[in-house]
Structure formats: structure tokens, C-alpha cells
LUMKE-249286 format. One record per residue (C-alpha): residue in one letter; x, y, z negated. Coordinates in steps of 0.5 Angstrom, whole numbers, plus 2048, in hexadecimal, padded with zeros to 3 digits. Layout:
// residues N
+---+------+-------+-----+
: r : east : north :  up :
+---+------+-------+-----+
: A :    X :     Y :   Z :
...
+---+------+-------+-----+
// end
This chain:
// residues 285
+---+------+-------+-----+
: r : east : north :  up :
+---+------+-------+-----+
: M :  8D7 :   83A : 9C0 :
: Q :  8D1 :   83C : 9C3 :
: T :  8CF :   83B : 9BC :
: K :  8D4 :   840 : 9BA :
: T :  8D2 :   845 : 9BE :
: K :  8CC :   845 : 9BD :
: Q :  8CD :   846 : 9B6 :
: V :  8D1 :   84C : 9B8 :
: N :  8CC :   84E : 9BC :
: T :  8C7 :   84F : 9B7 :
: L :  8CD :   853 : 9B3 :
: L :  8CD :   858 : 9B8 :
: D :  8C6 :   859 : 9B9 :
: A :  8C6 :   85B : 9B2 :
: L :  8CC :   860 : 9B2 :
: P :  8C7 :   866 : 9B5 :
: Y :  8C3 :   866 : 9AE :
: I :  8C9 :   863 : 9A9 :
: K :  8CC :   86B : 9AC :
: Q :  8C5 :   86E : 9AB :
: F :  8C3 :   86C : 9A4 :
: S :  8CB :   86C : 9A0 :
: N :  8C9 :   870 : 99B :
: Q :  8C2 :   871 : 99B :
: V :  8BE :   86D : 996 :
: F :  8B9 :   867 : 996 :
: V :  8B2 :   866 : 991 :
: I :  8B1 :   85F : 992 :
: K :  8AA :   85D : 98E :
: Y :  8AC :   857 : 98C :
: G :  8A6 :   852 : 98C :
: G :  8A2 :   84B : 98F :
: S :  8A5 :   845 : 990 :
: A :  8AC :   848 : 991 :
: Q :  8AC :   849 : 989 :
: I :  8A9 :   843 : 987 :
: N :  8AC :   83E : 98C :
: P :  8B4 :   83C : 98A :
: E :  8B7 :   83B : 991 :
: L :  8B4 :   842 : 993 :
: K :  8B6 :   845 : 98C :
: D :  8BE :   843 : 98E :
: K :  8BC :   846 : 995 :
: V :  8B8 :   84C : 994 :
: A :  8BF :   84D : 98E :
: Q :  8C4 :   84C : 994 :
: D :  8C1 :   850 : 999 :
: I :  8C1 :   855 : 994 :
: L :  8C8 :   856 : 993 :
: L :  8CA :   856 : 99A :
: M :  8C6 :   85B : 99A :
: Y :  8CA :   85E : 995 :
: L :  8D0 :   85C : 999 :
: V :  8CF :   860 : 99E :
: G :  8CE :   866 : 99B :
: I :  8C5 :   867 : 999 :
: K :  8C4 :   869 : 992 :
: P :  8BE :   863 : 990 :
: V :  8BA :   865 : 98B :
: V :  8B5 :   85E : 989 :
: V :  8AE :   85F : 985 :
: H :  8AB :   859 : 984 :
: G :  8A4 :   857 : 980 :
: G :  8A3 :   850 : 97E :
: G :  89C :   850 : 97C :
: N :  89A :   848 : 97C :
: K :  8A0 :   847 : 978 :
: I :  89D :   84C : 973 :
: S :  898 :   848 : 974 :
: S :  899 :   842 : 973 :
: M :  89D :   843 : 96D :
: L :  896 :   847 : 969 :
: D :  893 :   840 : 96B :
: R :  898 :   83C : 967 :
: L :  897 :   841 : 962 :
: Q :  88F :   83F : 963 :
: L :  88F :   848 : 963 :
: G :  88A :   847 : 96A :
: T :  88A :   84D : 96F :
: E :  885 :   851 : 972 :
: F :  885 :   854 : 978 :
: I :  881 :   85B : 97A :
: D :  881 :   85E : 980 :
: G :  887 :   859 : 982 :
: L :  88B :   85C : 97C :
: R :  88D :   858 : 976 :
: V :  88A :   85C : 970 :
: T :  890 :   85D : 96A :
: D :  88E :   85D : 964 :
: E :  893 :   85D : 95F :
: S :  895 :   855 : 95E :
: V :  896 :   856 : 966 :
: M :  89A :   85B : 967 :
: E :  89F :   857 : 962 :
: I :  89F :   850 : 968 :
: V :  89F :   855 : 96D :
: E :  8A5 :   859 : 96A :
: M :  8A8 :   853 : 968 :
: V :  8A8 :   84F : 96F :
: L :  8A9 :   855 : 974 :
: S :  8AF :   859 : 971 :
: G :  8B1 :   852 : 96E :
: T :  8B1 :   84B : 971 :
: I :  8B0 :   84D : 978 :
: N :  8B4 :   854 : 978 :
: K :  8B9 :   850 : 975 :
: E :  8B9 :   84A : 97A :
: I :  8B9 :   84F : 97E :
: T :  8BF :   852 : 97D :
: A :  8C3 :   84C : 97B :
: L :  8C1 :   849 : 983 :
: L :  8C4 :   850 : 985 :
: N :  8CB :   84F : 981 :
: H :  8CC :   848 : 982 :
: H :  8CC :   84A : 98A :
: G :  8D1 :   84F : 989 :
: A :  8CD :   856 : 989 :
: K :  8CD :   85A : 983 :
: A :  8C6 :   85B : 980 :
: I :  8C4 :   85D : 979 :
: G :  8BC :   85D : 977 :
: I :  8B7 :   863 : 974 :
: S :  8B1 :   864 : 973 :
: G :  8AE :   86B : 972 :
: K :  8AE :   86C : 96C :
: D :  8B6 :   86D : 96C :
: A :  8B9 :   872 : 96B :
: S :  8B0 :   875 : 96C :
: F :  8B2 :   874 : 974 :
: I :  8AA :   873 : 975 :
: K :  8A5 :   875 : 972 :
: A :  89D :   873 : 972 :
: K :  897 :   875 : 96F :
: P :  890 :   872 : 96F :
: I :  88D :   871 : 976 :
: N :  887 :   870 : 972 :
: Y :  887 :   86C : 96A :
: D :  880 :   86B : 969 :
: R :  880 :   867 : 96F :
: Y :  887 :   864 : 970 :
: G :  88A :   865 : 969 :
: L :  892 :   866 : 96B :
: V :  892 :   865 : 972 :
: G :  897 :   86C : 974 :
: K :  897 :   871 : 979 :
: I :  89E :   873 : 97B :
: T :  89E :   87B : 978 :
: D :  8A5 :   87D : 978 :
: I :  8AC :   879 : 97B :
: D :  8B3 :   87C : 979 :
: A :  8B6 :   87A : 97F :
: S :  8BD :   87C : 97D :
: V :  8BD :   875 : 97A :
: V :  8BD :   871 : 97F :
: K :  8C1 :   876 : 984 :
: N :  8C6 :   876 : 97E :
: L :  8C5 :   86E : 97E :
: I :  8C8 :   86D : 986 :
: A :  8CC :   873 : 987 :
: E :  8D1 :   86E : 980 :
: K :  8CF :   869 : 986 :
: F :  8C9 :   865 : 982 :
: I :  8C3 :   862 : 986 :
: P :  8BD :   863 : 982 :
: V :  8B8 :   85E : 980 :
: I :  8B2 :   861 : 97E :
: A :  8AD :   85E : 979 :
: P :  8A6 :   863 : 97A :
: I :  8A6 :   865 : 972 :
: G :  8A4 :   86C : 971 :
: G :  8A5 :   870 : 96B :
: D :  8A2 :   874 : 965 :
: D :  8A4 :   87A : 962 :
: S :  8A1 :   877 : 95B :
: L :  8A4 :   873 : 957 :
: N :  8A5 :   86D : 956 :
: H :  89F :   86C : 95D :
: P :  89F :   865 : 960 :
: G :  8A0 :   868 : 967 :
: Y :  89B :   868 : 96D :
: N :  89B :   863 : 971 :
: I :  89B :   865 : 979 :
: N :  89A :   862 : 980 :
: A :  8A1 :   860 : 984 :
: D :  89F :   863 : 98A :
: L :  89E :   86A : 987 :
: A :  8A4 :   869 : 982 :
: A :  8A8 :   868 : 989 :
: S :  8A5 :   86D : 98E :
: K :  8A6 :   872 : 988 :
: I :  8AD :   872 : 986 :
: A :  8AF :   871 : 98E :
: A :  8AC :   877 : 98F :
: S :  8AF :   87B : 989 :
: I :  8B6 :   878 : 98B :
: G :  8B4 :   87A : 992 :
: A :  8B5 :   873 : 994 :
: K :  8B6 :   873 : 99C :
: K :  8B2 :   86C : 99C :
: I :  8AE :   868 : 998 :
: I :  8AB :   860 : 99A :
: F :  8A6 :   85D : 995 :
: M :  8A7 :   855 : 997 :
: T :  8A0 :   851 : 997 :
: D :  89E :   84B : 997 :
: T :  89B :   84E : 99F :
: S :  89E :   84F : 9A6 :
: G :  89C :   856 : 9A4 :
: V :  894 :   859 : 9A6 :
: L :  891 :   856 : 9AA :
: D :  88C :   857 : 9AF :
: K :  885 :   854 : 9B1 :
: D :  88A :   84E : 9B5 :
: M :  88E :   84C : 9AF :
: N :  893 :   84F : 9B3 :
: C :  89A :   855 : 9AF :
: I :  899 :   85C : 9B1 :
: S :  89E :   85E : 9B2 :
: T :  89E :   865 : 9B1 :
: L :  899 :   869 : 9AD :
: L :  897 :   872 : 9AC :
: E :  893 :   874 : 9A6 :
: D :  88D :   875 : 9AB :
: E :  88E :   86E : 9AF :
: I :  88F :   86B : 9A6 :
: N :  888 :   86E : 9A4 :
: L :  884 :   86C : 9AA :
: L :  885 :   865 : 9A9 :
: K :  884 :   866 : 9A1 :
: E :  87C :   869 : 9A4 :
: N :  87D :   863 : 9A9 :
: E :  880 :   85E : 9A3 :
: T :  884 :   85C : 9A7 :
: I :  889 :   85E : 9A2 :
: K :  885 :   85A : 99C :
: G :  886 :   858 : 995 :
: G :  88D :   858 : 992 :
: M :  890 :   85B : 999 :
: I :  88D :   862 : 997 :
: P :  892 :   864 : 990 :
: K :  897 :   861 : 995 :
: V :  896 :   866 : 99B :
: D :  894 :   86C : 995 :
: A :  89B :   86A : 991 :
: C :  89E :   86C : 999 :
: L :  89B :   872 : 99A :
: E :  89D :   874 : 994 :
: A :  8A4 :   873 : 995 :
: V :  8A3 :   877 : 99D :
: N :  89F :   87B : 99B :
: H :  8A4 :   87E : 995 :
: G :  8AB :   87F : 999 :
: V :  8AD :   876 : 99B :
: E :  8AE :   875 : 9A2 :
: K :  8AA :   86F : 9A2 :
: A :  8A6 :   86A : 99F :
: H :  8A7 :   862 : 9A1 :
: I :  8A2 :   85D : 99F :
: I :  8A6 :   856 : 9A0 :
: D :  8A5 :   84E : 9A0 :
: G :  8A9 :   84D : 99A :
: R :  8A8 :   845 : 99B :
: I :  8AD :   846 : 9A1 :
: E :  8B3 :   844 : 99F :
: H :  8B8 :   84B : 9A0 :
: S :  8B1 :   84F : 9A2 :
: L :  8B5 :   855 : 9A0 :
: L :  8BB :   855 : 9A3 :
: L :  8B6 :   853 : 9AA :
: E :  8B2 :   859 : 9A8 :
: I :  8B9 :   85D : 9A8 :
: F :  8BD :   85B : 9AC :
: T :  8B9 :   858 : 9B3 :
: S :  8B6 :   85D : 9B8 :
: E :  8B0 :   858 : 9B8 :
: G :  8AE :   858 : 9B0 :
: I :  8AA :   853 : 9AD :
: G :  8A4 :   858 : 9AA :
: T :  8A1 :   85E : 9A9 :
: V :  8A4 :   865 : 9A9 :
: I :  8A0 :   86B : 9A5 :
: K :  8A2 :   871 : 9A7 :
: K :  8A0 :   879 : 9A7 :
: Q :  89B :   87D : 9AA :
: V :  89D :   881 : 9AF :
+---+------+-------+-----+
// end
């Protein structure tokens, strides 16, 4: 009986958040261990389905760097990184699109549908949804910077009760252009801003933004982030994550969250509990 009472109390604790977030769009940047570990993948699908069933409108944006590197190695094409960006010529771009738009995108879509959601996979090339241009073609090749997003593509899918699952591939106006490889974090933030999302949630392999003592910082503003960058508390791979968060909140998204995707049901714990489990980044007032 005590167990049942605890379960009811848990549901009641979540009720205010369910009411608050009903009919709101949440963008989930899906990556890290949560995208690789079979058990975690299943838990994430359950979380997204529950969000969907209580009235939240999830949009999933995914990366897939590890699988891309693995496939390039298998094909003996190799891979080169400059400034943390994968140098992408046409042969590499072909593999990037095959892995992101094909293997990973369809795997996520199928998993969500298996659990009872209504998911549909797209890339930025579909309906010319994402347009891009090279960041620096001579240096990085077909690594792209987003120039335009047709928000109506995603909004129409949401209106039809779909969960869009988006591969970060950008298109070009040129005929037969191979497309652009776009950083998934920045793609997620741009998409979130363009469609008027209430939240964007980055699933990572860390508990959030950590202080010097390796404790998770619960809330951050832009000024605080800049100070933490200056003293190198925020460094390495966390820099593009917080930059993507700031990109989103400075363009209309209410809150950005960085959470530990290695924790089972991390999405539900962050969204439907008062304590949360990660770092929340808000717009500077």
C-alpha cells in the first residue's frame, strides 16, 4: 500500500508541470550514451511517448558522430577533425547523410513508433526545410552554417500530431549539391527558436555544467557563463553546448536544459520534478 501511495504522490507532484507544459513545443537534442545504449534508448523513447501523451509536443534532433566515424573507418576513408569539426568532402558527406538520415534517423523513428508514438523522420533537405552555406569551405569542406529554416515544415507535422525526428543535414539551392554536415547542437537551437519552442533539452554524458569542484550548477545566465568560460570552468566540449543554449534562449526559447542522458528517465526527471537533474540556462534579464 505504501508503494502505491508513493506512486500516486509522484503523479500528483508531476501534475502542475503537466498542466503548465500541455500544448507546448519541446525540442530534444538526442545524443551521447542515451543514443547508443540499448536500454537507455528504450527509456528515452518511453519518456518522449509520455510527454507526447500528456500534451507536450516533442521535436527530436539527433547527431551521430560516433557511428559516422565507425562507418568511415570500416570503409577505410578515415576522418579528420579541425577545430573540433569533421572535415567533410563529398565522399565523407555521402557517408554522413547515409548514417544520419538513414540508419540513425530511421532507428529513432521506428523505436518511437514501436512504443506507440506517431513519429516521422526528416532531414533538412526534405521540403528544403534547412538551407545552409559553408562555414569555411577551404578549411572544413561541406561543414555547414544554417542560413534559413522553413519553420512551417515542422509546424505542419506537429499540427498533424507527428513527432518530427530531424537529421541535421542542410540543403543548398544548387542542383545535385551533396548537402551540408551541420552541428546537431546548433541545428537544434536554431530549430527551437524558429518554431517557438518553450524548452530545448540537450541530452549529454555529463550531469550538466560543472563547477571547479565538479558539482552540477543548477541555473546559469549569460553573464555567469561568460565568467565561467574566462576562468576555464566551462571548457572543451561544453563550450558549444552552452553556446547552443544561449543561441536558443536569446532568440525566444524560454529555457535551455543540459541533462545527463546516462540516467534512466532523465527527461521526465528534469521536466516533471521541482528539483530537476541538470543545468537550466535562462535569458539574461
